[in-house]
C-alpha positions, 0 to 999 in steps of 0.5 A: 338655108333654114338651119338648125333653129337655136335659142339665143342666150338671155342678156344679164338683166339690168337694175330696171329689169329686176324691178320689173321682174319683181313687179311682174311676179308680185301680181297673182294673174301675171304669174299664171299667164307667164306660167301657162306660156311656158307650159304652152311652149316649153315642149318645143326645144328649139335647140334641139330643132333639125336643119329643115332642107337637110331633113327634107333630102333624107326624105327624098332619098328614100327614092334611091332605096326603093328597088324599081325606082333606083332600077329606072334611075341606073337607066337614066344615069346611063343614057345621061353618061352617055351623052355627057361622054359623046362630044358628037351626040352632045353637039347634036342635042345642042343644035336640036334644043340648046339644052344638055343633059344634066347629071345628078350630084349625091351632095347637091339638093334636088339634083336627081329630080333636076336630072329627070326633069331635063330629060323629060323636058328634052325627050323628043331631041334625046330620042332622036339623037339616040336613035342615031347613035344606035343607043338604047334609051327608055322604053314607053313605060318607063318615060311615063314612071319617070313622068310620075316620079318627076310628079312626085318630086316636083312639090320638094325641089319647089320647097327645098328652093324656097327654104334654103335661102338664108332670109326664111324664117320658121313662119315658112317650115310649117307650112311647107311641111303640111304642104308636102304632107298633103301632097304625098297623102294625095299622090297614090290616089292620083296614081290609081293602080298605074304605078303602085310602087310609086304610090307605096313609095310615097305612103313610106315617105310620109310616115318617114317625114312624119317622123323626122318633124313630129317636133313641129307637128306634134298636135299639143298644145304646146304647137297649136299657136305655131301651127296657126299662125303659120298656116297664115303664111300658106297662100303667099308662100304657094304664090312665092313657089309659082313665081321662083319656079317660073323663072 
């Protein structure tokens, strides 16, 4: 995963290195360049950069603290629990759609999204089986709200899946963060007056992201070049996400 990025300790200088350094420092122009570079990038403390994926999950977990969302998720978990405890209901569900419901787990990244996504994916079969078992399930308005909640979480699940790989680098982090910020900014407008609580939640999540990822997004000279370089990966990132989520 994109864990806390740590700077490496410099190697012991060799005699040739010392000679090179003395030659470099003797050139006033090179010395000025070195000073400017230290000033430009010195503000980025790479030894204290947070684990990106873990920090994203802290932002996502804000949905658990929202009263209306938590109430909806409680109903979802209750329905999932009924199905998972009943072998009859599970067998009927498998016969109808060859899929079962997923129970979310607090220690598993994106698990709430996966639970919501699977429930919406096989909604018709779930409703039919629940009716046959005389179980209560979500109201029509709650299904619509659950769908909107899934839309809020989709980009977080996509970026988490991509960034948690050990092969990914810092160059993917800033584009991912910027994409999520844009998503959270647009989400309230996309919802309109349908679900004001979700729109308000998106605004709070964006503010939380701004605070948590300030080390990447502080718009000063020290990060300007990092942002510029990382944005060139945006198209590649989105293409990779679509390919991964389509599998």
